[in-house]
PDB file of N, CA, C and O in Angstrom:
ATOM      1  N   MET A   1       2.971 -40.136  -9.814  1.00  0.00           N
ATOM      2  CA  MET A   1       3.259 -39.035 -10.705  1.00  0.00           C
ATOM      3  C   MET A   1       3.832 -37.843  -9.935  1.00  0.00           C
ATOM      4  O   MET A   1       4.807 -37.226 -10.366  1.00  0.00           O
ATOM      5  N   ILE A   2       3.222 -37.528  -8.802  1.00  0.00           N
ATOM      6  CA  ILE A   2       3.709 -36.401  -8.013  1.00  0.00           C
ATOM      7  C   ILE A   2       5.073 -36.713  -7.421  1.00  0.00           C
ATOM      8  O   ILE A   2       5.926 -35.830  -7.329  1.00  0.00           O
ATOM      9  N   SER A   3       5.286 -37.958  -7.019  1.00  0.00           N
ATOM     10  CA  SER A   3       6.594 -38.320  -6.459  1.00  0.00           C
ATOM     11  C   SER A   3       7.687 -38.172  -7.518  1.00  0.00           C
ATOM     12  O   SER A   3       8.815 -37.803  -7.194  1.00  0.00           O
ATOM     13  N   ASN A   4       7.365 -38.454  -8.767  1.00  0.00           N
ATOM     14  CA  ASN A   4       8.325 -38.272  -9.846  1.00  0.00           C
ATOM     15  C   ASN A   4       8.677 -36.792 -10.003  1.00  0.00           C
ATOM     16  O   ASN A   4       9.847 -36.454 -10.182  1.00  0.00           O
ATOM     17  N   TYR A   5       7.679 -35.908  -9.937  1.00  0.00           N
ATOM     18  CA  TYR A   5       7.929 -34.476 -10.026  1.00  0.00           C
ATOM     19  C   TYR A   5       8.802 -34.004  -8.863  1.00  0.00           C
ATOM     20  O   TYR A   5       9.714 -33.201  -9.061  1.00  0.00           O
ATOM     21  N   LEU A   6       8.530 -34.495  -7.656  1.00  0.00           N
ATOM     22  CA  LEU A   6       9.324 -34.107  -6.500  1.00  0.00           C
ATOM     23  C   LEU A   6      10.780 -34.553  -6.638  1.00  0.00           C
ATOM     24  O   LEU A   6      11.691 -33.816  -6.261  1.00  0.00           O
ATOM     25  N   LYS A   7      11.004 -35.754  -7.176  1.00  0.00           N
ATOM     26  CA  LYS A   7      12.375 -36.226  -7.401  1.00  0.00           C
ATOM     27  C   LYS A   7      13.108 -35.328  -8.391  1.00  0.00           C
ATOM     28  O   LYS A   7      14.282 -35.012  -8.193  1.00  0.00           O
ATOM     29  N   ILE A   8      12.426 -34.920  -9.447  1.00  0.00           N
ATOM     30  CA  ILE A   8      13.047 -34.047 -10.452  1.00  0.00           C
ATOM     31  C   ILE A   8      13.372 -32.689  -9.844  1.00  0.00           C
ATOM     32  O   ILE A   8      14.424 -32.116 -10.130  1.00  0.00           O
ATOM     33  N   ILE A   9      12.474 -32.170  -9.004  1.00  0.00           N
ATOM     34  CA  ILE A   9      12.711 -30.873  -8.358  1.00  0.00           C
ATOM     35  C   ILE A   9      13.926 -30.951  -7.446  1.00  0.00           C
ATOM     36  O   ILE A   9      14.776 -30.061  -7.468  1.00  0.00           O
ATOM     37  N   ILE A  10      14.016 -31.995  -6.653  1.00  0.00           N
ATOM     38  CA  ILE A  10      15.145 -32.137  -5.726  1.00  0.00           C
ATOM     39  C   ILE A  10      16.447 -32.321  -6.481  1.00  0.00           C
ATOM     40  O   ILE A  10      17.466 -31.757  -6.082  1.00  0.00           O
ATOM     41  N   ARG A  11      16.446 -33.095  -7.563  1.00  0.00           N
ATOM     42  CA  ARG A  11      17.658 -33.270  -8.370  1.00  0.00           C
ATOM     43  C   ARG A  11      18.119 -31.946  -8.955  1.00  0.00           C
ATOM     44  O   ARG A  11      19.310 -31.635  -8.942  1.00  0.00           O
ATOM     45  N   ASN A  12      17.161 -31.157  -9.476  1.00  0.00           N
ATOM     46  CA  ASN A  12      17.540 -29.868 -10.062  1.00  0.00           C
ATOM     47  C   ASN A  12      18.035 -28.882  -9.016  1.00  0.00           C
ATOM     48  O   ASN A  12      18.911 -28.065  -9.301  1.00  0.00           O
ATOM     49  N   LEU A  13      17.480 -28.949  -7.799  1.00  0.00           N
ATOM     50  CA  LEU A  13      17.954 -28.076  -6.732  1.00  0.00           C
ATOM     51  C   LEU A  13      19.405 -28.376  -6.374  1.00  0.00           C
ATOM     52  O   LEU A  13      20.193 -27.456  -6.158  1.00  0.00           O
ATOM     53  N   PHE A  14      19.764 -29.659  -6.309  1.00  0.00           N
ATOM     54  CA  PHE A  14      21.129 -30.024  -5.946  1.00  0.00           C
ATOM     55  C   PHE A  14      22.097 -29.922  -7.122  1.00  0.00           C
ATOM     56  O   PHE A  14      23.299 -29.751  -6.922  1.00  0.00           O
ATOM     57  N   LYS A  15      21.579 -30.027  -8.345  1.00  0.00           N
ATOM     58  CA  LYS A  15      22.446 -29.946  -9.514  1.00  0.00           C
ATOM     59  C   LYS A  15      22.933 -28.515  -9.741  1.00  0.00           C
ATOM     60  O   LYS A  15      24.109 -28.305 -10.039  1.00  0.00           O
ATOM     61  N   SER A  16      22.052 -27.536  -9.606  1.00  0.00           N
ATOM     62  CA  SER A  16      22.428 -26.133  -9.800  1.00  0.00           C
ATOM     63  C   SER A  16      21.823 -25.291  -8.667  1.00  0.00           C
ATOM     64  O   SER A  16      20.775 -24.670  -8.841  1.00  0.00           O
ATOM     65  N   PRO A  17      22.492 -25.276  -7.509  1.00  0.00           N
ATOM     66  CA  PRO A  17      21.911 -24.597  -6.352  1.00  0.00           C
ATOM     67  C   PRO A  17      21.854 -23.070  -6.488  1.00  0.00           C
ATOM     68  O   PRO A  17      20.924 -22.446  -5.976  1.00  0.00           O
ATOM     69  N   ILE A  18      22.826 -22.464  -7.165  1.00  0.00           N
ATOM     70  CA  ILE A  18      22.821 -21.004  -7.299  1.00  0.00           C
ATOM     71  C   ILE A  18      21.659 -20.559  -8.187  1.00  0.00           C
ATOM     72  O   ILE A  18      20.939 -19.618  -7.851  1.00  0.00           O
ATOM     73  N   PHE A  19      21.481 -21.230  -9.307  1.00  0.00           N
ATOM     74  CA  PHE A  19      20.387 -20.914 -10.216  1.00  0.00           C
ATOM     75  C   PHE A  19      19.041 -21.137  -9.528  1.00  0.00           C
ATOM     76  O   PHE A  19      18.117 -20.342  -9.697  1.00  0.00           O
ATOM     77  N   SER A  20      18.932 -22.202  -8.764  1.00  0.00           N
ATOM     78  CA  SER A  20      17.689 -22.484  -8.038  1.00  0.00           C
ATOM     79  C   SER A  20      17.422 -21.432  -6.965  1.00  0.00           C
ATOM     80  O   SER A  20      16.281 -21.005  -6.786  1.00  0.00           O
ATOM     81  N   ALA A  21      18.467 -21.010  -6.250  1.00  0.00           N
ATOM     82  CA  ALA A  21      18.299 -19.991  -5.218  1.00  0.00           C
ATOM     83  C   ALA A  21      17.863 -18.662  -5.830  1.00  0.00           C
ATOM     84  O   ALA A  21      17.004 -17.978  -5.274  1.00  0.00           O
ATOM     85  N   ILE A  22      18.444 -18.295  -6.966  1.00  0.00           N
ATOM     86  CA  ILE A  22      18.041 -17.059  -7.641  1.00  0.00           C
ATOM     87  C   ILE A  22      16.573 -17.127  -8.047  1.00  0.00           C
ATOM     88  O   ILE A  22      15.838 -16.155  -7.869  1.00  0.00           O
ATOM     89  N   ASN A  23      16.144 -18.247  -8.583  1.00  0.00           N
ATOM     90  CA  ASN A  23      14.748 -18.400  -8.997  1.00  0.00           C
ATOM     91  C   ASN A  23      13.791 -18.362  -7.808  1.00  0.00           C
ATOM     92  O   ASN A  23      12.731 -17.741  -7.886  1.00  0.00           O
ATOM     93  N   ILE A  24      14.160 -19.021  -6.709  1.00  0.00           N
ATOM     94  CA  ILE A  24      13.284 -19.056  -5.533  1.00  0.00           C
ATOM     95  C   ILE A  24      13.191 -17.671  -4.891  1.00  0.00           C
ATOM     96  O   ILE A  24      12.106 -17.245  -4.495  1.00  0.00           O
ATOM     97  N   VAL A  25      14.321 -16.968  -4.784  1.00  0.00           N
ATOM     98  CA  VAL A  25      14.312 -15.617  -4.210  1.00  0.00           C
ATOM     99  C   VAL A  25      13.509 -14.666  -5.099  1.00  0.00           C
ATOM    100  O   VAL A  25      12.753 -13.837  -4.594  1.00  0.00           O
ATOM    101  N   GLY A  26      13.668 -14.780  -6.413  1.00  0.00           N
ATOM    102  CA  GLY A  26      12.908 -13.937  -7.330  1.00  0.00           C
ATOM    103  C   GLY A  26      11.418 -14.196  -7.242  1.00  0.00           C
ATOM    104  O   GLY A  26      10.617 -13.262  -7.273  1.00  0.00           O
ATOM    105  N   LEU A  27      11.045 -15.462  -7.134  1.00  0.00           N
ATOM    106  CA  LEU A  27       9.627 -15.809  -7.000  1.00  0.00           C
ATOM    107  C   LEU A  27       9.062 -15.271  -5.693  1.00  0.00           C
ATOM    108  O   LEU A  27       7.965 -14.712  -5.676  1.00  0.00           O
ATOM    109  N   ALA A  28       9.799 -15.433  -4.597  1.00  0.00           N
ATOM    110  CA  ALA A  28       9.327 -14.938  -3.301  1.00  0.00           C
ATOM    111  C   ALA A  28       9.212 -13.416  -3.302  1.00  0.00           C
ATOM    112  O   ALA A  28       8.249 -12.870  -2.764  1.00  0.00           O
ATOM    113  N   LEU A  29      10.181 -12.728  -3.900  1.00  0.00           N
ATOM    114  CA  LEU A  29      10.141 -11.270  -3.966  1.00  0.00           C
ATOM    115  C   LEU A  29       8.972 -10.793  -4.822  1.00  0.00           C
ATOM    116  O   LEU A  29       8.281  -9.847  -4.446  1.00  0.00           O
ATOM    117  N   GLY A  30       8.744 -11.423  -5.948  1.00  0.00           N
ATOM    118  CA  GLY A  30       7.632 -11.049  -6.816  1.00  0.00           C
ATOM    119  C   GLY A  30       6.286 -11.283  -6.164  1.00  0.00           C
ATOM    120  O   GLY A  30       5.393 -10.441  -6.265  1.00  0.00           O
ATOM    121  N   LEU A  31       6.128 -12.419  -5.494  1.00  0.00           N
ATOM    122  CA  LEU A  31       4.866 -12.698  -4.807  1.00  0.00           C
ATOM    123  C   LEU A  31       4.621 -11.733  -3.657  1.00  0.00           C
ATOM    124  O   LEU A  31       3.499 -11.263  -3.469  1.00  0.00           O
ATOM    125  N   SER A  32       5.657 -11.436  -2.889  1.00  0.00           N
ATOM    126  CA  SER A  32       5.471 -10.519  -1.756  1.00  0.00           C
ATOM    127  C   SER A  32       5.145  -9.111  -2.245  1.00  0.00           C
ATOM    128  O   SER A  32       4.296  -8.444  -1.654  1.00  0.00           O
ATOM    129  N   CYS A  33       5.797  -8.640  -3.308  1.00  0.00           N
ATOM    130  CA  CYS A  33       5.475  -7.314  -3.849  1.00  0.00           C
ATOM    131  C   CYS A  33       4.047  -7.288  -4.383  1.00  0.00           C
ATOM    132  O   CYS A  33       3.327  -6.311  -4.177  1.00  0.00           O
ATOM    133  N   GLY A  34       3.636  -8.341  -5.060  1.00  0.00           N
ATOM    134  CA  GLY A  34       2.273  -8.415  -5.570  1.00  0.00           C
ATOM    135  C   GLY A  34       1.237  -8.405  -4.460  1.00  0.00           C
ATOM    136  O   GLY A  34       0.198  -7.756  -4.580  1.00  0.00           O
ATOM    137  N   ILE A  35       1.516  -9.118  -3.387  1.00  0.00           N
ATOM    138  CA  ILE A  35       0.586  -9.151  -2.255  1.00  0.00           C
ATOM    139  C   ILE A  35       0.513  -7.787  -1.581  1.00  0.00           C
ATOM    140  O   ILE A  35      -0.572  -7.336  -1.214  1.00  0.00           O
ATOM    141  N   PHE A  36       1.666  -7.119  -1.415  1.00  0.00           N
ATOM    142  CA  PHE A  36       1.659  -5.788  -0.802  1.00  0.00           C
ATOM    143  C   PHE A  36       0.906  -4.773  -1.663  1.00  0.00           C
ATOM    144  O   PHE A  36       0.183  -3.931  -1.131  1.00  0.00           O
ATOM    145  N   ILE A  37       1.066  -4.843  -2.975  1.00  0.00           N
ATOM    146  CA  ILE A  37       0.334  -3.943  -3.866  1.00  0.00           C
ATOM    147  C   ILE A  37      -1.155  -4.221  -3.782  1.00  0.00           C
ATOM    148  O   ILE A  37      -1.956  -3.286  -3.753  1.00  0.00           O
ATOM    149  N   LEU A  38      -1.540  -5.488  -3.741  1.00  0.00           N
ATOM    150  CA  LEU A  38      -2.955  -5.843  -3.617  1.00  0.00           C
ATOM    151  C   LEU A  38      -3.543  -5.332  -2.300  1.00  0.00           C
ATOM    152  O   LEU A  38      -4.658  -4.811  -2.284  1.00  0.00           O
ATOM    153  N   LEU A  39      -2.808  -5.475  -1.205  1.00  0.00           N
ATOM    154  CA  LEU A  39      -3.278  -4.972   0.084  1.00  0.00           C
ATOM    155  C   LEU A  39      -3.420  -3.451   0.079  1.00  0.00           C
ATOM    156  O   LEU A  39      -4.372  -2.918   0.649  1.00  0.00           O
ATOM    157  N   TRP A  40      -2.484  -2.750  -0.559  1.00  0.00           N
ATOM    158  CA  TRP A  40      -2.542  -1.291  -0.621  1.00  0.00           C
ATOM    159  C   TRP A  40      -3.742  -0.826  -1.448  1.00  0.00           C
ATOM    160  O   TRP A  40      -4.438   0.112  -1.061  1.00  0.00           O
ATOM    161  N   VAL A  41      -3.981  -1.480  -2.580  1.00  0.00           N
ATOM    162  CA  VAL A  41      -5.105  -1.093  -3.440  1.00  0.00           C
ATOM    163  C   VAL A  41      -6.437  -1.355  -2.735  1.00  0.00           C
ATOM    164  O   VAL A  41      -7.335  -0.515  -2.796  1.00  0.00           O
ATOM    165  N   THR A  42      -6.582  -2.494  -2.072  1.00  0.00           N
ATOM    166  CA  THR A  42      -7.835  -2.770  -1.370  1.00  0.00           C
ATOM    167  C   THR A  42      -8.042  -1.795  -0.213  1.00  0.00           C
ATOM    168  O   THR A  42      -9.178  -1.416   0.071  1.00  0.00           O
ATOM    169  N   ASP A  43      -6.969  -1.382   0.458  1.00  0.00           N
ATOM    170  CA  ASP A  43      -7.099  -0.395   1.532  1.00  0.00           C
ATOM    171  C   ASP A  43      -7.541   0.951   0.972  1.00  0.00           C
ATOM    172  O   ASP A  43      -8.382   1.620   1.573  1.00  0.00           O
ATOM    173  N   GLU A  44      -6.990   1.356  -0.166  1.00  0.00           N
ATOM    174  CA  GLU A  44      -7.376   2.629  -0.764  1.00  0.00           C
ATOM    175  C   GLU A  44      -8.818   2.600  -1.259  1.00  0.00           C
ATOM    176  O   GLU A  44      -9.520   3.606  -1.160  1.00  0.00           O
ATOM    177  N   LEU A  45      -9.266   1.479  -1.782  1.00  0.00           N
ATOM    178  CA  LEU A  45     -10.629   1.395  -2.294  1.00  0.00           C
ATOM    179  C   LEU A  45     -11.667   1.304  -1.184  1.00  0.00           C
ATOM    180  O   LEU A  45     -12.805   1.734  -1.369  1.00  0.00           O
ATOM    181  N   LYS A  46     -11.297   0.757  -0.045  1.00  0.00           N
ATOM    182  CA  LYS A  46     -12.250   0.583   1.047  1.00  0.00           C
ATOM    183  C   LYS A  46     -12.178   1.700   2.085  1.00  0.00           C
ATOM    184  O   LYS A  46     -12.888   1.638   3.089  1.00  0.00           O
ATOM    185  N   PHE A  47     -11.355   2.705   1.877  1.00  0.00           N
ATOM    186  CA  PHE A  47     -11.199   3.788   2.845  1.00  0.00           C
ATOM    187  C   PHE A  47     -12.488   4.595   2.908  1.00  0.00           C
ATOM    188  O   PHE A  47     -12.946   5.103   1.884  1.00  0.00           O
ATOM    189  N   ASP A  48     -13.073   4.721   4.076  1.00  0.00           N
ATOM    190  CA  ASP A  48     -14.321   5.448   4.328  1.00  0.00           C
ATOM    191  C   ASP A  48     -15.494   4.922   3.516  1.00  0.00           C
ATOM    192  O   ASP A  48     -16.416   5.682   3.221  1.00  0.00           O
ATOM    193  N   SER A  49     -15.489   3.668   3.151  1.00  0.00           N
ATOM    194  CA  SER A  49     -16.612   3.125   2.369  1.00  0.00           C
ATOM    195  C   SER A  49     -17.791   2.734   3.253  1.00  0.00           C
ATOM    196  O   SER A  49     -18.847   2.372   2.733  1.00  0.00           O
ATOM    197  N   PHE A  50     -17.639   2.796   4.569  1.00  0.00           N
ATOM    198  CA  PHE A  50     -18.738   2.428   5.461  1.00  0.00           C
ATOM    199  C   PHE A  50     -19.735   3.578   5.630  1.00  0.00           C
ATOM    200  O   PHE A  50     -20.815   3.369   6.181  1.00  0.00           O
ATOM    201  N   HIS A  51     -19.398   4.784   5.170  1.00  0.00           N
ATOM    202  CA  HIS A  51     -20.326   5.904   5.252  1.00  0.00           C
ATOM    203  C   HIS A  51     -21.393   5.782   4.172  1.00  0.00           C
ATOM    204  O   HIS A  51     -21.141   5.233   3.100  1.00  0.00           O
ATOM    205  N   GLU A  52     -22.580   6.292   4.459  1.00  0.00           N
ATOM    206  CA  GLU A  52     -23.660   6.243   3.478  1.00  0.00           C
ATOM    207  C   GLU A  52     -23.316   7.056   2.228  1.00  0.00           C
ATOM    208  O   GLU A  52     -23.585   6.620   1.109  1.00  0.00           O
ATOM    209  N   SER A  53     -22.738   8.210   2.413  1.00  0.00           N
ATOM    210  CA  SER A  53     -22.352   9.059   1.277  1.00  0.00           C
ATOM    211  C   SER A  53     -20.830   9.143   1.201  1.00  0.00           C
ATOM    212  O   SER A  53     -20.258  10.232   1.205  1.00  0.00           O
ATOM    213  N   GLY A  54     -20.196   8.004   1.133  1.00  0.00           N
ATOM    214  CA  GLY A  54     -18.736   7.938   1.125  1.00  0.00           C
ATOM    215  C   GLY A  54     -18.113   8.573  -0.096  1.00  0.00           C
ATOM    216  O   GLY A  54     -16.981   9.052  -0.025  1.00  0.00           O
ATOM    217  N   GLU A  55     -18.825   8.592  -1.224  1.00  0.00           N
ATOM    218  CA  GLU A  55     -18.261   9.189  -2.444  1.00  0.00           C
ATOM    219  C   GLU A  55     -18.208  10.712  -2.351  1.00  0.00           C
ATOM    220  O   GLU A  55     -17.556  11.354  -3.174  1.00  0.00           O
ATOM    221  N   ARG A  56     -18.881  11.296  -1.365  1.00  0.00           N
ATOM    222  CA  ARG A  56     -18.892  12.748  -1.196  1.00  0.00           C
ATOM    223  C   ARG A  56     -17.920  13.212  -0.118  1.00  0.00           C
ATOM    224  O   ARG A  56     -17.864  14.405   0.180  1.00  0.00           O
ATOM    225  N   LEU A  57     -17.165  12.311   0.463  1.00  0.00           N
ATOM    226  CA  LEU A  57     -16.209  12.674   1.508  1.00  0.00           C
ATOM    227  C   LEU A  57     -14.890  13.135   0.897  1.00  0.00           C
ATOM    228  O   LEU A  57     -14.447  12.614  -0.127  1.00  0.00           O
ATOM    229  N   TYR A  58     -14.280  14.107   1.536  1.00  0.00           N
ATOM    230  CA  TYR A  58     -12.982  14.614   1.100  1.00  0.00           C
ATOM    231  C   TYR A  58     -12.053  14.659   2.295  1.00  0.00           C
ATOM    232  O   TYR A  58     -12.498  14.776   3.438  1.00  0.00           O
ATOM    233  N   ARG A  59     -10.780  14.568   2.030  1.00  0.00           N
ATOM    234  CA  ARG A  59      -9.780  14.635   3.094  1.00  0.00           C
ATOM    235  C   ARG A  59      -9.043  15.962   2.986  1.00  0.00           C
ATOM    236  O   ARG A  59      -8.573  16.336   1.912  1.00  0.00           O
ATOM    237  N   VAL A  60      -8.948  16.667   4.104  1.00  0.00           N
ATOM    238  CA  VAL A  60      -8.228  17.938   4.145  1.00  0.00           C
ATOM    239  C   VAL A  60      -6.772  17.637   4.485  1.00  0.00           C
ATOM    240  O   VAL A  60      -6.475  17.004   5.498  1.00  0.00           O
ATOM    241  N   MET A  61      -5.871  18.101   3.620  1.00  0.00           N
ATOM    242  CA  MET A  61      -4.446  17.887   3.825  1.00  0.00           C
ATOM    243  C   MET A  61      -3.785  19.220   4.174  1.00  0.00           C
ATOM    244  O   MET A  61      -4.250  20.284   3.763  1.00  0.00           O
ATOM    245  N   GLU A  62      -2.712  19.147   4.924  1.00  0.00           N
ATOM    246  CA  GLU A  62      -1.965  20.332   5.320  1.00  0.00           C
ATOM    247  C   GLU A  62      -0.550  20.211   4.778  1.00  0.00           C
ATOM    248  O   GLU A  62       0.127  19.209   5.008  1.00  0.00           O
ATOM    249  N   ASN A  63      -0.105  21.239   4.056  1.00  0.00           N
ATOM    250  CA  ASN A  63       1.268  21.280   3.557  1.00  0.00           C
ATOM    251  C   ASN A  63       2.115  22.086   4.523  1.00  0.00           C
ATOM    252  O   ASN A  63       1.799  23.238   4.818  1.00  0.00           O
ATOM    253  N   GLN A  64       3.185  21.489   5.016  1.00  0.00           N
ATOM    254  CA  GLN A  64       4.103  22.176   5.922  1.00  0.00           C
ATOM    255  C   GLN A  64       5.421  22.401   5.195  1.00  0.00           C
ATOM    256  O   GLN A  64       6.035  21.458   4.696  1.00  0.00           O
ATOM    257  N   THR A  65       5.848  23.657   5.140  1.00  0.00           N
ATOM    258  CA  THR A  65       7.094  24.021   4.480  1.00  0.00           C
ATOM    259  C   THR A  65       8.152  24.279   5.547  1.00  0.00           C
ATOM    260  O   THR A  65       7.920  25.026   6.497  1.00  0.00           O
ATOM    261  N   TYR A  66       9.302  23.661   5.381  1.00  0.00           N
ATOM    262  CA  TYR A  66      10.393  23.805   6.336  1.00  0.00           C
ATOM    263  C   TYR A  66      11.453  24.751   5.786  1.00  0.00           C
ATOM    264  O   TYR A  66      11.402  25.122   4.613  1.00  0.00           O
ATOM    265  N   GLY A  67      12.395  25.136   6.605  1.00  0.00           N
ATOM    266  CA  GLY A  67      13.416  26.117   6.249  1.00  0.00           C
ATOM    267  C   GLY A  67      14.292  25.711   5.080  1.00  0.00           C
ATOM    268  O   GLY A  67      14.751  26.573   4.330  1.00  0.00           O
ATOM    269  N   ASP A  68      14.531  24.433   4.909  1.00  0.00           N
ATOM    270  CA  ASP A  68      15.391  23.987   3.815  1.00  0.00           C
ATOM    271  C   ASP A  68      14.624  23.805   2.505  1.00  0.00           C
ATOM    272  O   ASP A  68      15.173  23.272   1.541  1.00  0.00           O
ATOM    273  N   GLY A  69      13.360  24.242   2.455  1.00  0.00           N
ATOM    274  CA  GLY A  69      12.559  24.137   1.239  1.00  0.00           C
ATOM    275  C   GLY A  69      11.794  22.841   1.107  1.00  0.00           C
ATOM    276  O   GLY A  69      11.093  22.630   0.117  1.00  0.00           O
ATOM    277  N   LYS A  70      11.914  21.988   2.070  1.00  0.00           N
ATOM    278  CA  LYS A  70      11.229  20.699   2.039  1.00  0.00           C
ATOM    279  C   LYS A  70       9.755  20.891   2.410  1.00  0.00           C
ATOM    280  O   LYS A  70       9.438  21.566   3.390  1.00  0.00           O
ATOM    281  N   VAL A  71       8.859  20.293   1.618  1.00  0.00           N
ATOM    282  CA  VAL A  71       7.419  20.402   1.851  1.00  0.00           C
ATOM    283  C   VAL A  71       6.879  19.014   2.159  1.00  0.00           C
ATOM    284  O   VAL A  71       7.108  18.070   1.402  1.00  0.00           O
ATOM    285  N   GLU A  72       6.163  18.891   3.269  1.00  0.00           N
ATOM    286  CA  GLU A  72       5.544  17.626   3.641  1.00  0.00           C
ATOM    287  C   GLU A  72       4.045  17.807   3.746  1.00  0.00           C
ATOM    288  O   GLU A  72       3.574  18.807   4.288  1.00  0.00           O
ATOM    289  N   SER A  73       3.291  16.846   3.229  1.00  0.00           N
ATOM    290  CA  SER A  73       1.834  16.865   3.330  1.00  0.00           C
ATOM    291  C   SER A  73       1.406  15.910   4.426  1.00  0.00           C
ATOM    292  O   SER A  73       1.896  14.783   4.511  1.00  0.00           O
ATOM    293  N   GLN A  74       0.485  16.370   5.266  1.00  0.00           N
ATOM    294  CA  GLN A  74      -0.013  15.540   6.357  1.00  0.00           C
ATOM    295  C   GLN A  74      -1.523  15.602   6.378  1.00  0.00           C
ATOM    296  O   GLN A  74      -2.116  16.599   5.964  1.00  0.00           O
ATOM    297  N   HIS A  75      -2.145  14.549   6.856  1.00  0.00           N
ATOM    298  CA  HIS A  75      -3.594  14.548   6.974  1.00  0.00           C
ATOM    299  C   HIS A  75      -4.049  15.006   8.352  1.00  0.00           C
ATOM    300  O   HIS A  75      -5.252  15.060   8.607  1.00  0.00           O
ATOM    301  N   ALA A  76      -3.145  15.331   9.228  1.00  0.00           N
ATOM    302  CA  ALA A  76      -3.488  15.851  10.551  1.00  0.00           C
ATOM    303  C   ALA A  76      -3.601  17.373  10.456  1.00  0.00           C
ATOM    304  O   ALA A  76      -2.676  18.034   9.985  1.00  0.00           O
ATOM    305  N   THR A  77      -4.716  17.926  10.897  1.00  0.00           N
ATOM    306  CA  THR A  77      -4.946  19.363  10.855  1.00  0.00           C
ATOM    307  C   THR A  77      -5.333  19.844  12.249  1.00  0.00           C
ATOM    308  O   THR A  77      -5.722  19.030  13.087  1.00  0.00           O
ATOM    309  N   PRO A  78      -5.236  21.139  12.517  1.00  0.00           N
ATOM    310  CA  PRO A  78      -5.591  21.649  13.839  1.00  0.00           C
ATOM    311  C   PRO A  78      -7.072  21.448  14.144  1.00  0.00           C
ATOM    312  O   PRO A  78      -7.898  21.414  13.232  1.00  0.00           O
ATOM    313  N   GLY A  79      -7.402  21.317  15.411  1.00  0.00           N
ATOM    314  CA  GLY A  79      -8.777  21.073  15.818  1.00  0.00           C
ATOM    315  C   GLY A  79      -9.711  22.236  15.524  1.00  0.00           C
ATOM    316  O   GLY A  79     -10.899  22.019  15.285  1.00  0.00           O
ATOM    317  N   LEU A  80      -9.207  23.460  15.537  1.00  0.00           N
ATOM    318  CA  LEU A  80     -10.040  24.633  15.274  1.00  0.00           C
ATOM    319  C   LEU A  80     -10.405  24.773  13.801  1.00  0.00           C
ATOM    320  O   LEU A  80     -11.260  25.587  13.454  1.00  0.00           O
ATOM    321  N   LEU A  81      -9.773  23.993  12.932  1.00  0.00           N
ATOM    322  CA  LEU A  81     -10.060  24.077  11.510  1.00  0.00           C
ATOM    323  C   LEU A  81     -11.497  23.656  11.201  1.00  0.00           C
ATOM    324  O   LEU A  81     -12.105  24.208  10.284  1.00  0.00           O
ATOM    325  N   ALA A  82     -12.046  22.710  11.928  1.00  0.00           N
ATOM    326  CA  ALA A  82     -13.408  22.241  11.674  1.00  0.00           C
ATOM    327  C   ALA A  82     -14.419  23.359  11.874  1.00  0.00           C
ATOM    328  O   ALA A  82     -15.301  23.554  11.038  1.00  0.00           O
ATOM    329  N   GLN A  83     -14.301  24.084  12.958  1.00  0.00           N
ATOM    330  CA  GLN A  83     -15.231  25.192  13.205  1.00  0.00           C
ATOM    331  C   GLN A  83     -15.036  26.309  12.190  1.00  0.00           C
ATOM    332  O   GLN A  83     -16.015  26.898  11.731  1.00  0.00           O
ATOM    333  N   ALA A  84     -13.796  26.611  11.831  1.00  0.00           N
ATOM    334  CA  ALA A  84     -13.533  27.656  10.843  1.00  0.00           C
ATOM    335  C   ALA A  84     -14.111  27.275   9.480  1.00  0.00           C
ATOM    336  O   ALA A  84     -14.654  28.130   8.781  1.00  0.00           O
ATOM    337  N   LEU A  85     -13.999  26.009   9.098  1.00  0.00           N
ATOM    338  CA  LEU A  85     -14.573  25.573   7.819  1.00  0.00           C
ATOM    339  C   LEU A  85     -16.095  25.649   7.846  1.00  0.00           C
ATOM    340  O   LEU A  85     -16.710  26.031   6.850  1.00  0.00           O
ATOM    341  N   ARG A  86     -16.711  25.292   8.970  1.00  0.00           N
ATOM    342  CA  ARG A  86     -18.172  25.385   9.073  1.00  0.00           C
ATOM    343  C   ARG A  86     -18.635  26.837   8.952  1.00  0.00           C
ATOM    344  O   ARG A  86     -19.673  27.110   8.350  1.00  0.00           O
ATOM    345  N   ASP A  87     -17.873  27.760   9.518  1.00  0.00           N
ATOM    346  CA  ASP A  87     -18.242  29.169   9.474  1.00  0.00           C
ATOM    347  C   ASP A  87     -18.054  29.787   8.093  1.00  0.00           C
ATOM    348  O   ASP A  87     -18.871  30.596   7.654  1.00  0.00           O
ATOM    349  N   GLU A  88     -16.963  29.399   7.400  1.00  0.00           N
ATOM    350  CA  GLU A  88     -16.621  30.045   6.137  1.00  0.00           C
ATOM    351  C   GLU A  88     -17.187  29.352   4.902  1.00  0.00           C
ATOM    352  O   GLU A  88     -17.420  30.008   3.887  1.00  0.00           O
ATOM    353  N   VAL A  89     -17.409  28.068   4.966  1.00  0.00           N
ATOM    354  CA  VAL A  89     -17.910  27.318   3.801  1.00  0.00           C
ATOM    355  C   VAL A  89     -19.309  26.842   4.120  1.00  0.00           C
ATOM    356  O   VAL A  89     -19.467  25.960   4.964  1.00  0.00           O
ATOM    357  N   PRO A  90     -20.331  27.384   3.485  1.00  0.00           N
ATOM    358  CA  PRO A  90     -21.708  27.025   3.853  1.00  0.00           C
ATOM    359  C   PRO A  90     -22.101  25.599   3.454  1.00  0.00           C
ATOM    360  O   PRO A  90     -23.070  25.075   4.005  1.00  0.00           O
ATOM    361  N   GLU A  91     -21.403  24.956   2.533  1.00  0.00           N
ATOM    362  CA  GLU A  91     -21.760  23.603   2.097  1.00  0.00           C
ATOM    363  C   GLU A  91     -21.425  22.545   3.130  1.00  0.00           C
ATOM    364  O   GLU A  91     -21.915  21.419   3.051  1.00  0.00           O
ATOM    365  N   ILE A  92     -20.601  22.895   4.087  1.00  0.00           N
ATOM    366  CA  ILE A  92     -20.168  21.913   5.073  1.00  0.00           C
ATOM    367  C   ILE A  92     -21.182  21.841   6.204  1.00  0.00           C
ATOM    368  O   ILE A  92     -21.004  21.068   7.145  1.00  0.00           O
TER     369      ILE A  92
END
């Protein structure tokens, strides 16, 4: 039964190679995008989940504005910010 299916697949590949190539490329592209989205979602859900109180953690972001009006957000902040936050915000 499986050999019959394989024969039909090979015949269809050689009968219409352009249509088969479009289908195979589309399937590969769809699967790879789906896998990348799944990996991104699992990374976002598991970020800092090893902490005991992980739901209470926050990330401090820094917005940098450039001369041409472009604004970029980064998660890297100056080292002195930790001490300043401890001094000014009593909850930390």
